[in-house]
C-alpha positions as CSV (number, residue, x, y, z in Angstrom):
1,M,-63.1,33.7,-33.3
2,R,-65.5,33.4,-30.4
3,V,-65.1,36.1,-27.8
4,S,-66.7,35.9,-24.3
5,T,-68.7,39.0,-23.5
6,T,-71.3,40.3,-21.0
7,K,-74.5,42.2,-21.2
8,V,-72.6,45.4,-20.8
9,F,-70.7,44.8,-24.1
10,K,-73.9,43.9,-25.9
11,W,-75.5,47.2,-24.7
12,L,-72.5,49.2,-25.8
13,K,-72.8,47.9,-29.4
14,Q,-76.2,49.5,-29.7
15,Q,-75.3,53.0,-28.6
16,D,-74.6,56.0,-30.9
17,S,-75.0,58.9,-28.5
18,R,-72.0,61.2,-28.1
19,F,-71.7,60.6,-24.3
20,I,-71.9,57.1,-22.8
21,L,-72.0,56.7,-19.0
22,L,-71.0,53.3,-17.7
23,R,-72.0,53.5,-14.0
24,G,-71.5,50.3,-12.1
25,G,-70.6,48.5,-8.9
26,A,-67.4,46.6,-8.4
27,G,-66.8,43.6,-10.7
28,S,-69.6,44.5,-13.1
29,S,-67.3,44.1,-16.2
30,K,-67.7,47.8,-17.3
31,S,-64.0,48.4,-18.0
32,H,-63.4,45.0,-19.5
33,S,-66.5,45.3,-21.8
34,L,-65.5,48.9,-22.8
35,A,-62.0,47.8,-23.7
36,Q,-63.5,45.0,-25.9
37,R,-65.8,47.5,-27.6
38,L,-63.1,50.0,-28.4
39,I,-60.9,47.2,-29.8
40,E,-63.7,46.0,-32.0
41,K,-64.2,49.6,-33.3
42,A,-60.4,50.1,-33.8
43,Y,-60.2,47.0,-36.0
44,S,-63.5,47.6,-37.9
45,E,-63.1,51.3,-38.6
46,R,-60.2,52.7,-40.6
47,N,-57.9,55.6,-39.5
48,K,-59.8,56.4,-36.3
49,S,-58.1,58.1,-33.3
50,F,-58.8,56.7,-29.8
51,M,-57.5,58.1,-26.5
52,I,-57.8,56.4,-23.1
53,F,-57.4,58.7,-20.1
54,R,-57.0,58.4,-16.3
55,K,-56.0,61.0,-13.8
56,T,-52.3,59.8,-13.7
57,Y,-50.1,57.8,-16.0
58,P,-49.0,55.3,-13.4
59,S,-52.7,54.4,-12.9
60,L,-53.0,53.7,-16.7
61,R,-49.8,51.6,-16.5
62,I,-51.3,49.1,-14.1
63,T,-55.0,49.2,-15.4
64,C,-56.0,50.2,-18.9
65,I,-52.7,49.6,-20.7
66,P,-52.2,45.9,-19.6
67,L,-56.0,45.3,-20.1
68,V,-56.0,46.4,-23.7
69,L,-52.7,44.7,-24.5
70,E,-53.8,41.4,-22.9
71,L,-57.0,41.4,-24.9
72,L,-55.2,42.1,-28.2
73,N,-52.9,39.2,-27.5
74,E,-55.7,36.9,-26.4
75,Y,-57.6,37.6,-29.6
76,N,-54.3,37.2,-31.6
77,L,-54.8,40.5,-33.3
78,P,-51.9,42.2,-35.1
79,Y,-50.7,45.5,-33.8
80,T,-47.6,47.6,-33.1
81,Y,-47.0,49.2,-29.7
82,N,-44.7,52.2,-29.1
83,K,-44.1,52.0,-25.4
84,T,-42.4,55.4,-25.3
85,E,-45.4,57.1,-26.9
86,S,-48.0,54.8,-25.2
87,L,-49.4,54.3,-28.7
88,I,-51.0,51.2,-30.3
89,T,-51.4,51.2,-34.1
90,T,-53.6,48.7,-35.9
91,P,-53.1,47.4,-39.5
92,N,-56.0,49.6,-40.7
93,G,-54.4,52.8,-39.5
94,S,-56.4,53.3,-36.3
95,T,-54.5,54.4,-33.2
96,I,-55.1,53.9,-29.5
97,R,-53.1,56.3,-27.3
98,F,-53.0,56.3,-23.5
99,S,-52.6,59.6,-21.6
100,S,-53.0,61.1,-18.2
101,V,-55.1,64.3,-17.9
102,D,-52.1,66.1,-16.4
103,D,-50.3,65.9,-19.8
104,P,-52.3,68.4,-21.9
105,L,-49.7,68.6,-24.7
106,K,-50.7,65.2,-26.0
107,V,-54.2,66.3,-26.7
108,K,-53.8,70.1,-27.4
109,S,-54.0,69.7,-31.2
110,A,-55.6,66.3,-31.3
111,N,-58.6,65.5,-33.5
112,L,-60.1,62.5,-31.7
113,N,-62.9,60.1,-32.6
114,Y,-63.3,58.1,-29.4
115,I,-62.4,58.9,-25.8
116,W,-62.5,56.7,-22.8
117,L,-62.3,58.3,-19.3
118,E,-61.6,55.4,-16.9
119,E,-62.5,56.2,-13.2
120,A,-64.1,59.3,-14.5
121,T,-65.1,60.5,-11.0
122,E,-61.4,61.2,-10.3
123,L,-61.4,63.8,-13.0
124,S,-63.0,67.2,-13.3
125,F,-65.9,68.8,-15.3
126,D,-63.3,71.1,-16.9
127,V,-61.3,68.1,-18.2
128,F,-64.6,66.7,-19.6
129,E,-65.4,69.9,-21.4
130,Q,-61.8,70.3,-22.8
131,L,-61.7,66.8,-24.1
132,N,-65.1,67.2,-25.6
133,L,-63.7,70.0,-27.7
134,R,-61.0,67.7,-29.0
135,M,-63.5,65.1,-30.1
136,R,-63.7,66.5,-33.6
137,G,-62.1,63.8,-35.8
138,V,-63.6,63.0,-39.2
139,N,-66.0,60.2,-38.9
140,D,-68.9,58.7,-40.8
141,L,-70.2,57.4,-37.4
142,P,-70.8,59.5,-34.3
143,N,-67.7,60.5,-32.3
144,Q,-68.1,59.2,-28.7
145,M,-66.9,59.7,-25.2
146,F,-67.2,56.8,-22.7
147,L,-67.1,57.5,-19.0
148,S,-66.7,54.4,-16.7
149,F,-67.0,54.9,-12.9
150,N,-68.3,53.7,-9.5
151,P,-71.0,56.1,-8.3
152,I,-69.2,57.3,-5.2
153,G,-71.3,60.4,-4.4
154,R,-74.0,62.7,-5.7
155,T,-71.8,65.7,-5.2
156,N,-69.5,64.5,-8.0
157,W,-69.7,66.5,-11.2
158,I,-70.9,63.5,-13.2
159,Y,-74.1,63.6,-11.2
160,T,-74.5,67.4,-10.7
161,E,-73.4,68.5,-14.2
162,L,-74.4,65.7,-16.5
163,I,-77.2,63.7,-14.9
164,E,-79.0,66.2,-12.8
165,K,-78.9,68.9,-15.5
166,N,-79.9,66.5,-18.2
167,H,-76.8,67.2,-20.3
168,P,-77.7,66.6,-24.0
169,N,-76.9,63.5,-25.9
170,I,-76.1,61.3,-22.9
171,V,-77.1,57.7,-22.3
172,Q,-76.4,55.8,-19.1
173,H,-76.0,52.1,-18.3
174,I,-76.1,50.8,-14.8
175,S,-74.4,47.4,-14.1
176,T,-73.6,45.3,-11.0
177,Y,-71.7,42.1,-10.3
178,K,-74.8,40.2,-11.4
179,D,-74.1,41.3,-15.0
180,N,-70.7,39.6,-15.0
181,P,-71.1,35.7,-15.2
182,F,-67.3,35.3,-15.1
183,L,-66.8,36.4,-11.4
184,G,-65.6,33.9,-8.8
185,Q,-67.9,33.0,-5.9
186,D,-65.4,34.4,-3.4
187,Y,-65.6,37.8,-4.9
188,I,-69.4,37.7,-5.1
189,D,-69.6,36.7,-1.4
190,Q,-67.3,39.6,-0.5
191,L,-69.6,42.1,-2.3
192,E,-72.7,40.7,-0.8
193,R,-71.3,40.7,2.7
194,L,-70.9,44.5,2.5
195,I,-74.6,44.8,3.5
196,D,-73.5,43.7,7.0
197,Q,-70.6,46.1,7.1
198,D,-71.7,49.4,5.6
199,M,-74.8,50.4,3.8
200,N,-73.1,53.1,1.8
201,Y,-70.4,50.7,0.5
202,Y,-73.1,48.2,-0.3
203,R,-75.1,50.8,-2.3
204,V,-72.0,51.9,-4.3
205,Y,-70.0,48.7,-4.8
206,T,-72.6,46.0,-4.7
207,L,-75.7,47.7,-6.1
208,G,-74.1,50.4,-8.3
209,E,-76.2,53.1,-6.8
210,W,-75.2,56.6,-6.0
211,G,-73.7,56.9,-2.5
212,E,-71.7,59.3,-0.3
213,L,-68.2,58.6,0.8
214,E,-68.4,60.1,4.3
215,N,-66.5,59.4,7.5
216,I,-63.2,58.9,5.7
217,I,-60.5,57.7,8.1
218,Y,-57.3,59.1,6.7
219,N,-57.0,62.8,5.9
220,N,-53.4,63.2,6.9
221,Y,-51.7,62.0,3.6
222,E,-50.4,63.7,0.5
223,P,-49.2,62.3,-2.8
224,V,-45.6,63.2,-3.6
225,D,-43.6,62.7,-6.8
226,S,-40.3,62.0,-5.0
227,F,-38.8,60.8,-1.7
228,P,-35.9,62.3,0.3
229,D,-32.5,60.9,-0.5
230,S,-32.1,59.3,3.0
231,F,-34.2,58.0,5.9
232,D,-33.8,57.1,9.5
233,E,-35.2,53.7,8.9
234,V,-36.9,51.6,6.1
235,I,-39.3,48.8,6.9
236,Y,-41.9,46.8,5.0
237,G,-45.4,45.6,5.5
238,V,-47.1,42.6,3.9
239,D,-50.8,41.6,3.7
240,F,-51.3,38.1,2.5
241,G,-53.9,37.2,-0.1
242,F,-54.8,34.9,-2.9
243,N,-58.2,35.7,-4.3
244,N,-57.6,39.1,-2.7
245,P,-54.4,40.8,-3.7
246,S,-51.2,40.1,-1.9
247,S,-49.8,43.5,-0.9
248,I,-46.4,45.0,0.0
249,V,-45.7,48.5,1.1
250,R,-42.3,50.1,1.7
251,V,-42.4,52.4,4.7
252,C,-39.6,55.0,5.0
253,I,-39.3,56.8,8.3
254,K,-37.7,60.3,8.8
255,D,-38.3,62.7,11.6
256,Q,-41.4,60.9,12.8
257,E,-43.0,61.2,9.4
258,Y,-43.7,58.3,7.0
259,W,-43.2,57.9,3.3
260,L,-45.2,55.1,1.8
261,E,-44.7,53.3,-1.5
262,E,-46.8,50.5,-3.0
263,L,-44.5,47.7,-4.2
264,L,-46.9,44.8,-4.9
265,Y,-50.7,44.4,-5.4
266,K,-51.4,41.1,-7.2
267,T,-53.9,38.3,-6.9
268,R,-53.5,34.6,-7.2
269,L,-50.0,34.5,-5.7
270,T,-48.9,31.4,-3.8
271,N,-46.4,31.8,-1.1
272,N,-43.6,30.7,-3.4
273,D,-44.8,33.3,-5.9
274,L,-44.7,35.9,-3.2
275,I,-41.2,35.0,-2.2
276,N,-40.2,35.3,-5.9
277,E,-41.8,38.8,-6.0
278,M,-40.0,39.9,-2.8
279,N,-36.7,38.8,-4.4
280,N,-37.5,40.6,-7.6
281,L,-38.3,43.7,-5.6
282,H,-34.9,43.5,-4.0
283,I,-36.2,43.7,-0.5
284,P,-33.1,43.6,1.6
285,K,-32.8,40.4,3.7
286,T,-31.7,42.5,6.6
287,S,-34.8,44.9,6.6
288,V,-37.6,44.1,9.0
289,V,-40.8,42.9,7.2
290,Y,-44.0,42.9,9.2
291,A,-46.8,40.6,8.1
292,D,-50.3,39.5,9.1
293,C,-49.8,37.2,12.1
294,A,-52.9,35.2,11.2
295,E,-50.8,33.4,8.7
296,P,-47.9,31.9,10.8
297,A,-47.1,29.1,8.3
298,R,-46.6,31.6,5.5
299,I,-44.4,33.8,7.7
300,E,-42.3,30.8,8.6
301,E,-41.8,29.8,5.0
302,I,-40.8,33.4,4.0
303,Y,-38.4,33.5,7.0
304,K,-36.8,30.2,5.9
305,A,-36.3,31.9,2.5
306,G,-34.0,34.4,4.2
307,F,-36.2,37.4,4.9
308,N,-36.3,39.1,8.3
309,I,-40.1,38.7,8.5
310,Q,-42.0,39.1,11.8
311,P,-45.7,38.7,12.8
312,A,-47.5,42.0,13.2
313,V,-49.0,43.1,16.5
314,K,-52.4,41.6,17.3
315,D,-54.2,42.7,20.4
316,K,-57.8,43.4,21.4
317,N,-57.6,46.9,19.9
318,S,-54.8,46.6,17.4
319,V,-56.8,47.8,14.4
320,K,-58.2,50.8,16.2
321,D,-54.9,51.7,18.0
322,G,-52.9,51.1,14.8
323,I,-55.2,53.5,12.8
324,D,-55.1,56.1,15.6
325,F,-51.3,56.0,15.6
326,C,-51.1,56.3,11.8
327,K,-53.5,59.2,11.8
328,R,-51.3,61.1,14.2
329,H,-48.4,61.3,11.8
330,K,-47.9,62.8,8.4
331,L,-48.1,60.3,5.6
332,H,-46.4,61.0,2.2
333,V,-47.5,58.6,-0.5
334,K,-45.6,58.1,-3.7
335,A,-47.8,59.4,-6.5
336,D,-47.5,56.3,-8.6
337,S,-48.8,54.1,-5.7
338,V,-52.2,54.0,-7.5
339,N,-53.9,51.3,-5.5
340,L,-52.7,52.6,-2.2
341,L,-54.0,56.1,-3.0
342,K,-57.3,54.7,-4.1
343,E,-57.7,52.6,-0.9
344,L,-56.8,55.7,1.2
345,S,-59.4,57.9,-0.5
346,G,-62.2,55.4,0.2
347,Y,-61.3,54.0,3.6
348,K,-64.1,54.9,6.0
349,Y,-65.7,54.0,9.3
350,K,-68.6,51.6,9.3
351,E,-72.1,52.9,9.2
352,D,-75.0,50.7,10.3
353,K,-78.4,50.4,8.8
354,D,-79.7,53.2,11.0
355,G,-76.9,55.6,9.9
356,N,-74.9,55.3,13.1
357,V,-71.1,55.6,12.6
358,L,-69.1,52.9,14.3
359,D,-65.6,53.1,15.6
360,E,-64.2,50.5,13.2
361,P,-63.3,50.5,9.5
362,V,-65.2,48.9,6.7
363,K,-63.4,45.7,5.8
364,Y,-63.1,46.2,2.1
365,N,-60.4,47.5,-0.3
366,D,-57.9,47.7,2.6
367,H,-55.1,45.4,1.7
368,L,-52.3,48.0,1.3
369,L,-53.7,49.9,4.2
370,D,-53.4,46.8,6.4
371,A,-49.9,46.3,5.1
372,F,-48.6,49.7,6.1
373,R,-50.5,49.7,9.4
374,Y,-48.9,46.4,10.3
375,A,-45.5,47.9,9.7
376,I,-45.9,51.3,11.3
377,Y,-47.8,50.3,14.4
378,T,-45.8,47.0,15.1
379,H,-42.5,48.8,14.6
380,E,-43.6,51.5,17.1
381,V,-44.5,48.8,19.7
382,Q,-41.4,46.8,19.1
383,R,-39.1,49.7,19.6
384,G,-40.5,50.8,23.0
385,G,-44.2,51.6,22.7
386,T,-46.3,51.0,25.8
387,T,-49.1,49.1,24.2
388,E,-49.6,45.5,25.6
389,F,-50.1,43.0,22.9
390,F,-50.1,39.3,22.2
391,I,-49.2,37.2,19.1
392,E,-51.5,34.4,18.0
């Protein structure tokens, strides 16, 4: 069987160090290549124990778990999957288990051979050290821990504790979108245009260099495990996409505070696909849905499908005013809204080549943010706000 791989995968095959750092920009294939490498090891080595970690289980459910399962199915490899235990078992006795770091019982007595920390910058140095102690399974080959991440800041423990202090037995690979020949041109253009929006984003996501996430826009949100039983109102926000993800956020309003839940974050959706997703999500036909007014034909088609969809406010200062309004209210974000929380944590004001901070956000990784801003700000204007606005 012929498998398509990148330079990252070929580099991984040559490494026998205990700690493997995969530092890279967006779209560099680091996660995909690492999943391929671990699958190769799981099927070529007998009775080995693999664990794949992220900060939360919901983030695993929409990233690493489907990635590994899709590759196994693509390669037509035999396996059993225990969904309850998040456990894959191969015919030769190797196991691949998925776990969040906030579930220590799953690893307390584990004897692991291979560990993958996806989005490792989200974790802590203490988690790294504790998991290193669990990497003690019997193995003729070196046991290994793989850390994949975007280099968001030099204050992160990966830089200060591992790289800067020359932690022993570590190798590092740096990759960018240029190492991935399978990227579409639209995505490449988006990454390259970051140079004109924000130099820090350009360094981190385009060049794979260490940066600093400063001038973050939202600091008024908190993750929550559950929502109240009732609300004053429930509305929805939609940001259209195709190559970029189509995004839907449910916005629940109670006592002038907002509870946000990510409902959809998918690429390659036609408008008919999006209507099907909205039906599958059981979005009430009576609930108000606010969407990007730059797509009037799509809004009209969804309206004809029975949804109460309306164009979002668009005025000369709508982005700035909408952000300012959202910043003045407490935002409670469902903890399993993984992409929404990630967008919030990195959403920042532009910085020009001279380091000057501009009063507008970087237009990157903001699809769910746009969706909830459309909903919150437009709803406020529609129900009696004083902002003058026009719809194009």
